[in-house]
C-alpha positions in Angstrom: -3.0 22.9 1.4 -3.2 25.3 -1.5 -6.6 26.4 -3.0 -7.9 24.0 -5.7 -9.5 24.8 -9.0 -13.3 24.8 -8.9 -13.3 21.3 -10.6 -10.9 19.9 -8.0 -12.8 21.5 -5.0 -16.0 19.8 -6.1 -14.2 16.4 -6.4 -12.7 16.7 -2.9 -16.1 17.5 -1.3 -17.7 14.2 -2.5 -17.4 12.6 0.9 -15.5 9.6 2.2 -17.8 7.2 0.4 -16.8 8.5 -3.1 -14.9 6.0 -5.1 -11.6 7.4 -6.4 -10.4 4.3 -8.2 -12.7 1.8 -9.9 -11.2 -1.1 -11.8 -13.1 -4.0 -13.3 -11.6 -6.9 -15.3 -8.2 -5.3 -15.9 -5.9 -7.4 -18.1 -2.4 -6.9 -19.5 -0.2 -9.3 -21.4 3.4 -9.0 -22.4 3.8 -11.5 -25.3 2.9 -14.9 -23.8 3.1 -13.6 -20.2 -0.1 -12.4 -18.5 0.9 -9.8 -16.0 -2.6 -8.7 -14.9 -5.4 -11.2 -15.2 -8.9 -9.8 -14.4 -8.1 -7.5 -11.5 -11.0 -5.7 -9.8 -10.3 -2.9 -7.3 -12.2 -0.1 -5.6 -10.6 2.6 -3.5 -12.6 5.2 -1.6 -11.7 8.8 -1.1 -9.4 9.3 1.8 -8.3 5.7 2.1 -4.8 4.3 2.4 -5.1 1.1 0.3 -2.3 -1.5 0.3 -1.6 -3.7 -2.8 0.4 -6.7 -1.7 2.1 -9.4 -3.6 5.4 -11.0 -4.5 7.7 -9.6 -7.2 6.2 -10.2 -10.6 2.7 -10.5 -9.3 1.4 -7.5 -11.3 1.5 -4.7 -8.7 3.6 -2.3 -10.6 1.9 -2.9 -13.9 -1.5 -2.2 -12.3 -0.1 1.1 -10.9 1.3 2.1 -14.2 -2.1 1.6 -15.9 -3.8 3.6 -13.2 -1.4 6.5 -13.8 -1.9 6.3 -17.6 1.8 5.3 -18.2 0.9 1.9 -19.6 -1.9 0.7 -21.9 -4.3 -2.1 -21.0 -5.5 -5.0 -23.1 -9.0 -5.3 -21.5 -11.1 -4.1 -18.6 -12.5 -0.7 -17.4 -10.5 1.8 -15.4 -11.7 5.0 -13.8 -9.4 7.2 -11.7 -10.9 10.4 -10.3 -13.7 9.9 -12.7 -11.6 9.6 -15.9 -10.0 6.9 -18.0 -6.3 7.3 -17.5 -5.7 6.1 -21.0 -7.4 9.2 -22.5 -7.0 11.7 -19.6 -5.4 15.1 -20.2 -2.8 17.1 -18.4 -5.4 18.7 -16.0 -6.2 15.2 -14.8 -2.5 14.2 -14.5 -1.9 17.1 -12.2 -4.4 15.6 -9.7 -2.5 12.3 -9.5 1.0 12.0 -7.9 3.3 9.1 -8.1 6.4 7.9 -6.4 8.2 5.2 -8.4 10.8 2.8 -7.1 13.6 4.6 -9.0 14.8 8.0 -7.9 13.7 10.8 -10.2 15.6 14.0 -9.2 18.9 15.2 -10.8 21.8 14.5 -8.3 23.5 17.9 -8.8 20.5 20.0 -7.7 19.8 20.9 -4.1 16.7 19.7 -2.4 15.1 23.2 -2.7 16.0 23.6 -6.3 14.6 20.3 -7.3 11.2 20.8 -5.5 10.9 24.4 -6.9 11.7 23.1 -10.4 9.0 20.4 -10.2 6.5 22.8 -8.9 6.5 24.6 -12.2 5.0 21.5 -13.9 1.7 22.0 -12.1 -1.0 24.7 -12.4 -1.6 25.1 -8.6 1.4 23.6 -6.7 1.8 23.5 -3.0 4.4 25.9 -1.5 7.8 24.2 -2.0 9.0 25.2 1.5 5.9 23.8 3.1 6.4 20.5 1.2 10.1 20.2 2.1 9.2 20.7 5.8 6.3 18.2 5.5 8.6 15.4 4.3 11.2 16.2 7.0 13.9 17.7 4.8 13.9 21.3 6.0 17.4 20.9 7.4 18.6 19.5 4.0 17.0 22.1 1.8 20.4 23.5 0.6 22.0 20.1 0.4 22.8 18.5 -3.0 20.7 15.4 -3.7 23.8 13.3 -4.3 24.8 13.9 -0.6 21.5 12.6 0.8 21.0 9.2 2.4 18.7 6.6 0.8 15.9 7.4 3.2 16.3 11.1 2.6 16.2 10.6 -1.2 12.9 8.7 -0.9 11.5 11.6 1.2 12.5 13.9 -1.7 10.8 11.6 -4.1 7.6 11.9 -2.1 8.0 15.7 -2.0 8.1 15.6 -5.8 5.1 13.4 -5.9 3.0 15.7 -3.7 4.2 19.1 -4.9 1.3 19.3 -7.3 -1.1 18.8 -4.4 -2.6 15.5 -5.8 -5.9 14.1 -4.7 -4.5 10.6 -5.3 -0.9 9.5 -4.5 0.5 6.2 -5.9 3.4 4.8 -4.0 5.2 1.9 -5.7 7.4 -0.1 -3.2 8.4 3.2 -1.5 10.5 1.6 1.4 12.4 -1.1 -0.5 16.0 -1.2 0.8 15.2 0.9 4.0 16.5 -0.1 7.3 13.9 -0.5 10.1 14.4 3.0 11.5 14.1 4.7 8.1 11.0 2.6 7.3 9.2 3.7 10.5 10.1 7.4 9.8 8.6 7.0 6.4 5.5 5.5 7.8 5.0 8.6 9.9 5.2 10.7 6.7 2.5 8.6 5.0 0.3 9.0 8.0 0.6 12.7 7.9 -0.3 12.8 4.2 -3.3 10.6 4.9 -4.4 12.9 7.7 -4.0 15.8 5.2 -6.8 14.2 3.1 -4.7 12.5 0.4 -6.0 9.2 -1.0 -3.0 6.8 -1.1 -2.4 3.5 -3.0 0.6 1.8 -1.6 2.2 -1.3 -3.3 4.5 -3.2 -1.0 5.7 -6.7 -0.1 6.2 -5.7 3.6 3.3 -7.2 5.5 3.9 -5.1 8.6 3.9 -1.9 6.5 0.6 -2.8 5.0 -0.9 -3.7 8.4 0.3 -0.5 10.0 -0.7 1.9 7.2 -3.5 0.5 5.1 -7.2 0.9 5.9 -7.9 -1.9 3.4 -5.6 -4.1 1.3 -5.6 -6.6 -1.5 -3.3 -9.5 -2.1 -2.4 -10.1 -5.8 -0.8 -13.3 -7.0 0.0 -14.1 -10.7 -2.0 -11.1 -11.8 -5.2 -12.0 -9.8 -6.6 -10.5 -6.6 -6.8 -13.5 -4.2 -7.9 -11.6 -1.1 -9.3 -8.1 -0.2 -10.5 -6.3 2.8 -9.1 -5.0 6.1 -6.1 -6.9 7.5 -8.5 -8.5 10.1 -10.9 -9.4 7.3 -8.2 -11.1 5.3 -6.9 -13.0 8.4 -10.3 -14.2 9.5 -11.6 -15.1 6.0 -8.5 -16.9 4.8 -6.9 -18.1 8.1 -9.9 -19.0 10.2 -8.4 -22.1 11.9 -6.7 -21.7 15.2 -4.0 -23.9 16.9 -4.7 -25.0 20.5 -1.5 -25.8 22.4 -1.2 -27.6 25.7 1.3 -29.6 27.8 0.4 -33.1 28.8 2.4 -34.1 31.9 2.8 -37.7 30.6 2.9 -37.2 26.8 4.6 -33.8 26.6 3.5 -30.9 24.3 0.4 -31.3 22.2 -1.5 -29.2 19.7 -4.5 -29.3 17.5 -5.4 -27.2 14.5 -9.1 -26.5 14.5 -11.9 -24.2 13.3 -13.6 -24.7 16.7 -11.0 -23.9 19.4 -13.6 -23.5 22.1 -14.8 -27.0 21.6 -11.3 -28.3 21.8 -10.6 -26.4 25.0 -13.8 -27.7 26.6 -12.7 -31.3 25.7 -9.3 -30.7 27.1 -10.7 -29.2 30.3 -12.8 -32.3 30.8 -9.8 -34.5 30.1 -7.5 -32.7 32.6 -10.3 -32.2 35.1 -10.2 -28.5 35.1 -7.1 -26.3 34.4 -5.3 -27.2 31.1 -1.5 -27.2 31.6 0.3 -24.8 29.2 -2.9 -23.8 27.4 -2.2 -21.4 24.5 -4.3 -20.5 21.5 -2.8 -19.0 18.4 -4.3 -17.8 15.1 -2.6 -17.2 11.8 -0.9 -13.9 11.4 -1.3 -11.7 8.2 2.1 -13.0 7.1 0.9 -16.6 7.6 -2.2 -16.0 5.4 -0.2 -14.0 2.8 2.3 -16.8 2.4 -0.5 -19.3 2.0 -2.4 -17.2 -0.5 0.7 -16.5 -2.6 2.2 -19.9 -2.3 5.5 -18.5 -1.1 5.3 -20.4 2.2 5.4 -23.7 0.2 8.8 -22.7 -1.3 10.5 -22.4 2.2 
């Protein structure tokens, strides 16, 4: 990683407990539509934070406000100690972003594009190092129009980190990826996190959030309806378990309960010991997500 300015070095040395993003009461309306309705968020330095929610829930609007690309109607926002609405170019160089849309001219080669974007920053990373980091060293001389979809997204990440940002905002980075390309991209995100970059990831892929995020928040209709680690969210919002068994006379049986041990004890007494076909399941993160967002009721 390249040497930072004195200001940036001080910011990076604040420890893992330092809050990089602090949002309270964030609101944004578009005419009669409320896109963000009182969002509170806190992201610590060095975290990978996942923001989950269905399309139209307010994820992208929130990211745009954090980047300073969109104004807000109410609330307080601090990103790297500054209000994005009034921050200057020095602050913007400390924040990288990867939008859903591709950003590089198709006729340039990968190397040309990364070198070009490096000129926008006061202390960029080495372009060759960045190209290698995102796994495009073998495509450095290839024109962007010849790259696959997954390779183009890797290039978008290269352009997002060429300025050596302290905070990287990833807006639905793997939409349209096949499973293999998605998992390769996950490895890239892990490497960036290990390198010390704080990452905010918006996604509607539950497995992606569970694999990558240290903590996550579920947003629905502009409101945060759950926040914590994946285990926290599962346990807090999906505490009931389902006990399954097989009755030799009546066939399969099950009971949804918050006290599965009590149910198992009662079944053991009923069957006189071993319980045929005993199985206990708990809600997955996907189950909880669908319940929180109401999407499960639409199926």
